[in-house]
N, C-alpha and C positions, 0 to 999 in steps of 0.2 A: 632579309632572310632570317637573321638571328632574332629579330623582333617577333617574327611568326613562330619560331621555335619556342621562345619564352612564353608567348601568349598561349601556345598549345599546352605547354607544361602547366601553366596556371589553370587552364580549363580542366586539365586532367586531375589536378589536385582537388578541384571542386566536384569531381565526379561527372563532368560533362564530356564524356569520352568521344562521342561522335563529333562534337565541335573541335575537340583537340585533334582528332585524326584529320579533319579538314585542314586545320592549320599546318600540320606536319606535311600533308600532301602538297599544299601550296608552296611550302618551303622547298620540298624536293623538286617540284616542277620548275621552280625558278632556276635551278641548275647551277647555282654558284658552288664551285668545288670546295670553297673554304668551309662552308657549313653543311655540305651535303651529308657527310658522315654523321654529324650530330643529328640532323633531321631524320635520316633513315633509322638510326639507332633508337631515337625517341619513339618513332612510330612502331618499330618492331617490339620494343619493350612493352608498349601499351597493348599491342595486339596479343602478345604472349600472356600478359596479365588477363586478357579477356578470353584466352584459349581459342583464339581465331588463327589457327595454324595455317590453314589454306591461304588466308589473306597475308600471312607472313611470307609464304612462298611467293605469292604474286608481287609483293613489295620487293623482295630480293630480285626477282626477274626484271622488275621495272628499272631498278637501279643498275643492274648488270648490263642492260641495253645501252646505258649511257657511256659505258667504257671509261670509267673513272679510275683514279689511282687506288680505289678501294675495292677493286674486283676481288682480290684475294680474301678480304675479310667477309664479304657478302657471299662468296662461294662457300667458305667455311661455315658461315651462319646457316646458309640454305642446306648444306649437307647435314649439319647438326639437327635441323628441324626434320628433315627427311628420315634421318636415322632414328630419331627419338619417337616421332609420331606417325611416320609412314614407312616403317622399316620393310613392310611386306612388298613395297614397290621396288626395293633394291636400287633406288636411284641415287642414294647418297654417295656411292663410290664414284660415280661420274663427276659429282661436284668436287670431291676431294682430289680427284685426278686433275681436274681443270685448275684447281688451286695450286697443285704441284707444278703444273705447266707455267702458271703465272710466276711462281717463285723462281723457276729455272731461268725464265726470261730476264727477271730482275737481276739474278745473280750474274747472268752473262753480260749485263750492262755494267754492273758494279760488283765485282767478285770479292771485294775486301770488307764489306760491311757485315759485321756479325749478325745484325738483326735480320738480314735477308736469309741467313742460314737457319736462324731460329724459326722463321716462318715456314721454311721448307721442312724443317724437322717436325713441326706440328702436322703438316699435311701428310708426311710419311707415317707418323704415328697413327693418325686417323685411318690410314690405309692398311694398318697392321704391319707395316714394314719397319719393325722395331730395330733391327740391327742397323739399317740404313739411317734411321732416325738418330740413333746415338752417335753414329759415325759423323753425321752432319753437325751435330752439336759440338763434337770435338774440333771440327774445322772452325766453327764459330768461336770457340775458346782460343784457338790459335790466332785469330784475327782481332780478338778483343784486347783492349789496352787498359781501359778504365776499370777500377775495382767494381763499380756499379754494374758495368756490362757483364763482367765475369760472374758476379753474384746472381744476376738475372738469368744467365745461362745455366748455372748450377741449379738454380731453383726449377727451371724447366726440366732439367735432367732428372731431378728428384721426383717431380710430379709424374713424369712418364714412367719412371721405375715403379712408383707406387701404384699407378694405374695398371701397369703390366703385371704386378703382383696380384691385383684384384682379379685379373683375367685368368691367371695361371696358378695362383696360390703357391708359387715358388718362392720360398723364403729368401733365396739369394737376392732376388730383386728388391726385397724390402730392406735388406742390409745395404744394398747399393743406394737405395733412396736415402737411407739415414746418412751415409757418407756424403752424398751430394748436398743434402740439407745442411750438414755441418760446414761444408765448403762454402755454401751460399751464405751462411751465417758469418763465416770468417771474412767475407767480402762485403759485409754491411747489410745483408738482407735480414729482415725481421721474421725469422722462421722458427722461433723457439716453440711455438704451439705445435708446429708440424713435427718437430723433432720429438717432442714428448708423445705425440699421437703415434708415431711410427714405433717408438720404443715400447709403448703400451701394446701395440698390435703384435710386436715380436714376442713379448712376454706371454700374451694370450695364446699365441701360436705354440709356444713351448709348453704351456700348461695343457693345451689340448692334446699335444703329442704324448705327454706323460699320462694323461687320462686315457687316451686310446690304448696305450700299452697296458694300463691297469684293467681295461675292459676287454682286452683281447680274448680272455677266457669268458666265463660266465660270472661276472662280478655280481655279488649280492648286495653291494653297498649302494644304497639309493643316492647318497650324497655325491658319489662319483658321477652318476648319470645326470643329476641336477646341475652339477658344476659344468659338465660338458655341454649341457643344453644352454647354459648361460653364456658360453663362449661360442655358440653356433648362431649364425645369422639367418640361414635359410629355414623358413618355417616348415617346409616338407621334411628337411633333415631332422628338425626338432621333434616332429611327431613320430618319425621313425625311431628316434632314440627312446621316446616314451614307450612305444610299443615293445621295443627290445627290453626295456627296463622292467616293465610289469611282468614279463615272462621269467626274468631272472631273480628279481627281488622277492623274497618270501616273507620277511618280517612285517608285521602289521604297521609299525611306525613308519618304516620306509615306504610302504605302499601308500599310506596316508599322505606322506609328504609329496610323493610323486603325483598323486591325483590332485592334490591342492595346487601344485605347480602347473600341472597340465591345464587346470581350469583357467588359470591366469592367461595362458597362451591361447586357449580357445576363445576367451573373451577378446583378447588383443587381436586375434586374427580377423574377426569381424563380428561385432556385437549386433549388427543388423541382420546377420545370416541366421535364420531360424535353426538350421541344423547345428551350427556352431554354438548357439546360445543354449540349445537343449543339451548338447554334449558337455558344455561347461558346467551346467547345473548338475548333470549326472556325475561329473567328476567330483564336484564339491560334496555331493551326497556320499560317494564312495570314500572320499577323504575322511569325512566325519565317522563313517562306519568303521574304517580301519583304525583311525586314531582312538576311537572309543575302546576298541579291542586292545590297543597298545596301552591305554591308560590303566586298564585292569591288571596289566602285567608290569607296570612301571617299577623301576628299581629305585625306590626312594622318592621323597617328596619333590626333589629338584626335577627329576625326569617327569614326574606327574604334572608339575607346574608348567613345564615346557610343552608337554602334550596338550594340556588344557588350553594354553594360549593359542596353539595351532587350531584347535577345535573352535575356539571363540572367533578366530580370524575367518574360518570357513563359514560359520553362521553369519558373521557380519557381512562378508562378501556376498553371500546369497541374499541377505536382507537388503543390502544397498542396491543390488541389481533389480530385485523385485520391486523395491520402492520406486526406482527410476521408471520401471515399466508401468507401475500404478499411476504415476504422474502423467506419463505419456497418454494413458488411456482413461484417466480419471475413473479407475476401477477400484471400488471399495473392497472387493474380495481379495485383490492383490495387496491392498494396504493391510488387510487383516493378516495375510500370510507373512508380510514383512515384519509386522509387530511380533508375531509368534517367534520368528527367527531371532529377533533382537532379544526377546525375553529369554529364550533358551541360552543365548550367549551370556546374558546377565546371570542366569542361574548357575552357570558353571563356576564363576569366580566372583569375588567381591564386586559390587555394582560399579559400573562405569557411568559417571554423571552425564557425560555427553550422550551416551546411549539411552539413559533413563529419560533425559529431556526429549530425545527423539521419539521414544515410545509414548511419552506423555502428549507430545504434539500430535502424533498420528492418532492416538486414541481420542483426543479432543476433536480432531477433524472428523472422526467417525461418530461423534456424538456421545462417547462414553464419558462418565464422570468418575471422580475419585470415590464418591460415597454412593450416589444414586446411579442407576443404570450402569453398573459395573460390567466390564467386559468379561465374559466367561473364559476361564482358562482351558486350554486344550492340551492333550497329551502329546508326547513326542511321537508316539506311534501314529496318532491321527495326522500329525504334521507331515510325517514321511509319506503317508498315503496321499495327502493333499498335494505334496510336492510332485509326486509321480504323475498325478492327474493333471497338474498345471503345467508340467514341463513342456509338453508339446504346444500348449496354448501360448506359452511365452515366446 
């Protein structure tokens, strides 16, 4: 059986997925309990890689019919698949309840093993029975003797607190997670990276609370809004903050920074979505418009230099995205537009050699030469009109 599993893994590494699945199936059908878990896990991992979730469910059902010692694991696995990929069917709860029944039977046979309680705690957590979950882990701790056992239980405790925080955004749970990770660390668990991550999240939470207090009125400081956006995960919330910000911020520099920032998130949201792409380009145009206004009122050369760099970044961003579209479509007119944007970026400040090389390469691609057949220069006004015309096409 183990030979079949190894052969299947070898075939999988060669990209021969169907042959690999046949090997894993043969290993499962042989029914030797010693290697059953390994064979099923190998098959499930490959099916997940291939996005064949219904086949994953069938595999779980197949092995659950065998009534092995691994029923708990495959019930949890099946429940996870149902919850993640077939949530609308609402069948995951049944799997987690069955897993809980299995752990209760196991505990009734051997009520002193900490691991049995850890398994029960996981099933309870997946059923959103959080209080019972943590009570069960406390029992596991009482039965644990070895430092490694205790460390593992504290690690589970920390993970559940952290996940509970994600669901509720209650900072108390995050503090509890930090305490549990520290206890896990003191018992030998390598959790330093998790401790730092939780600390960072707590700091971000506090910063967000401070910013929310600052923004309770109608703050006119664009930086406060941008900082809040950077601490926000949900894209819908991010765009709501932008909408609120442009209503409250009135200075040209702040508005330019806001629109430049929004363009980034519009591109990030979905560069293949025509509406998002058009919106992002529109935001960059507005950013340039407001930043140009701000530059005329700059307080000294330092501020002017800072604003110039923001304008250059906006032109470069537009140029990069349009050049990318030009490559996708092999569209010379889009290449022309990208060149103009790069040229205007270069005109603002001392030439950037990388950008100059990019301009030169694109001009050569279009058949322009340094001496003969020179490319005609276009005005910024003409560029703006062309951008508006091209925006929907992009």
